[in-house]
N, C-alpha and C positions, 0 to 999 in steps of 0.2 A: 291631295292631303297625304296620301300614301307616299308620294315621291318625297315630300318634305320629311316625313317620318324616317323614311329610309336614309335620307342624307344625314339626319340627325344621329341615327344609329351608327352609320358607317364612321361618322366623325368621332363619336364616343368610343367606338372600338379602336380607331387609330390612336386616340389619346391614351387609351388604356395600354396598348402596346408600347407606346413611347415611354410611359411611366415605368412599365415593367423592365423595359430595356435599360432605362436609366438606373433602375434599382439594382441591375445585374452587371454594373460596369465591371470590365475585366481589371484584375489586380496586377498592374504592370510594374509594381515596385520590385526591385531586384531582391532575390532571395538571400538571406544572410547565412543559410547553412542548409545542409542536406541531412535530415534526421533519419535514424533507423533504430529499431528495437528488436532485440532477440530474447528468447525465453530459454531457461535451462532445460525445460521440458515443455512440449507442446500440448500435453494433455494434463491438466491441473485439477486435482480433487478440491472441492470446497474445504476450507480450513487448513489446507497444506501450505507449504512454503514453496516459493518459486524465486529464482534469481533472474532479475531483469537487467540486461546490459544495454545502456543507452549509448548512442553514438551520434555525434554531430560533426560533419565535415564542413568546416567553416569555409565560407565563400572567399575568394582571393581578394575581394574589395571590400569585405565586411568590416564594420567598426561598431562597437557597442558603447553607448554613452551612459549606460547604467546597468545595474544588476537585475537581470530578467529571471523570472521563475519559469520552470517547465511545468505546464499543466498536462495531466494525463487522465483521460476519461476512458473507462472500460464500459462498453455497451453491450447489451444483449442483442439477439437477432431482430428485435422490434425497434432497436435504437434507443431503448430506455437505459439511462446511466445506472450501473450497478455499484461502482465504486470508483475511487480516484487514487492517484499517487502523485499528487502535486508536490513539487520540492524545488529547492534552490539546488543547482548543480554544484558538486564539490569545488570545482574550479568556477568562480563566478564569471559571468559572461563579460565583464569588464576587463578580465584577463585573457579572453579568447583572442587569438591572433589570426590574421588572414591566412588561409590555407592550412591552419592547424586542425588535427583531428582530436576531438574531445571525447573520451570514452570512459565510463564508470559503470559499476554494478550495484544495484540495490537489491537486498533480500526482503521480500514482502510476504505477508500472509494473505491468502485468498479469503475474504470475508464470507461469513455465512449468509449468503444471498440465495434466495429460492429460485435458482435457475440452473438448468443443465443444458449444454449445447454450445454452439460456437459463439465466441465473443470477439469483439473488434476493439482494437485500442486506437484512440485518436490522441494526438499530441500537438503541442504548440509552445511558443515562447511568449510570455506576457509580462507587463509591468504591473505589479500588484497594486500600486498606488493609483494608476489611471485606467487600467484595464487594456491598455494599448497592446495589440498583438503584432508580432514581426512575421514578415513573409518567409516561408520556407519552401524548399524544393522537394515536394512530395505530393501524393494524391490528395487534393483539398476536398474535404467533406463539406465545410461551410466556414465562412468567416475566419480564414486563416486557422482552421483546425484540420489536422492532416491525419490520414490513415496510415499507420506504421506497422500494424501486426495483427494477426488473428491467432486465436488458440481455442482449444476445446475445454469446457468446464465440465468436470466429472462429479459424481456424487461423493459425498463424504464417507460413504461406506467403504471406499477404497483405502482409507487411512486406518492406522492403528488407533483405536478409540481410547483416548485418555480421559479417565473419569475423576473429577475432583471429589475424593472420597470423604475426607474429614478435615476439620480445621479450616473451613472456608466460610466467609460471610456471604450473604445473599448477593446474587449477580446484580449488577447495575448497568444502566443504558445511558449513553450520552443523549439528552433530549434534542440537541442540535444535530446529531448524526446517529440515527438508531443502528447503523452497522457497527458502531463502536460499542463494545461491551467490555466489562472487566469484573473481577472479584478480588477482594482484599483477603490476604492471608491472616491467620492467627499467628501466634509465636511459632507454631509448627503446624504444617499442613501436609496432606498426603494426596498424591495422584496415583491411581491404580490403572494398570493396563495388562493386557495379555502379553506374555513374554515371547518376543519374536525369535529369541535365541540367536541373534545375529548382531554384529557390530552396527552401530547407528550414530545419529547425531540428535541431540535434544535441542529444540529451538524454543526460547523463552523470551517473550516480549513483555517487558515489565517497566514500572517507573517506581519511585519512592519519594519520601519526604526528608531529604537530607537536611533541610532547614530546621527540622524539629530536633536535631541532635548536634552536639559539639563535634563529633566524628561520625561518619556514616555507619549505619547498621551493617553488620556482617552476615551475609547469607551463605548457608551451607546446604548443599544438595547431597542426599545420601540414599543408599539402597542397602537394606539388610545390615544396618549399623556401619556401613563403610561409606566414607566421604568420597564423593566422585568430583566435586567441584566447590570452590569457595570464591566469593567476590564481594566487594563492598557495594552497598545499595546506594550509590551516588548519583543515579540518573533521575533528574528532575522531570525529564520528558521521556516518552516511551522509547525504550532502548532494547535492541535484540541481543541476547546472549546465546552463543552456541556452545554446546557441551558435548564433546565425543563421549560415547559410552560403549564399552566393549561388551562382547557376549559373556565373558567371564564375570564382569560386574553386574550383569543382569541375573546371574545365577542359573540354577536348573529348575526352578519352579515354574509352574505353569502361568502364574500371575506375579506381577512385580508391583511393590509398593515403593514409590519415590517420595521421599520427604523433602520439603522445603522449609528450612528453619531459620529464623533470625535471632540474633543475640539480644535484641531489645525491641519493644513495641512502643507505640505512642497513642494517645488519646486526643483526637482533634477537638477543638473548643466546641462545647455543647453537644459532643458525641460520646456516648458511654463506651463505645467499642475500642478495644486495644488492637491497633492495626500494625501488620508487618509491612508487606510490600503489595503493590497492586499488579496483578496479572491479567494481561489482555488476551494473550494466546499462548498455547503450548502445542508443540508438534514433535512427534518422533519419526525421523526418516531413517529407514534401515538400508544397509548396503545390499 
């Protein structure tokens, strides 16, 4: 009886090995491109801005029959996904030519995710309609998802703290993506921060409701009664504005009040609030 049991167990083990081997078939499809990703800085504080430069070296025999998305997953040391940067490349894949190098840079905010330490970036190309992924020439993590970079996430205390001082509605959170948060401005809103007394760049990620007006609202940024930038609020989707600020514009005080003013507000249907523009992130980078 033991012999029969032993034979059955060996047969079951062999069948299991066979099934696992079949499930791990080698992906022999030719790679369509070699991807890489570089960061403007390898140590990135939470809430700060970083420039990501994507590069795809298209294979000599590659052809693309549709416009594929780039999916980008940022993972912590335990492999948990912290945030994403999925996007359509500025040159659609249908226009990529064999042997061509595709390179572009995206400026992104590091979301307020509760993690400090090393992060890993995985990347791939996929068809949004079907989920089909393309083979790439890089270190594969799983299912045509490739490791392309690592960087260090630092605490937000390394940033200049920007405080929404006055003229702001309550913060809101996207229920489908809790990492995405925003606040609407009043007709005039103020941000307060300690004066770095150095030249810098203000990064402002915003959107607006140009559909509510015959012409877009006009936004004015000011410090101490001096206008430092103006632009039309014509962005229906989240759009990044970069504004250079000189040390002289910041003044000599220890604290700076930056105003964000709109020339007109609007009240959404069923909402008593008078809204200006919607702000997702602000960040001041000094030189």
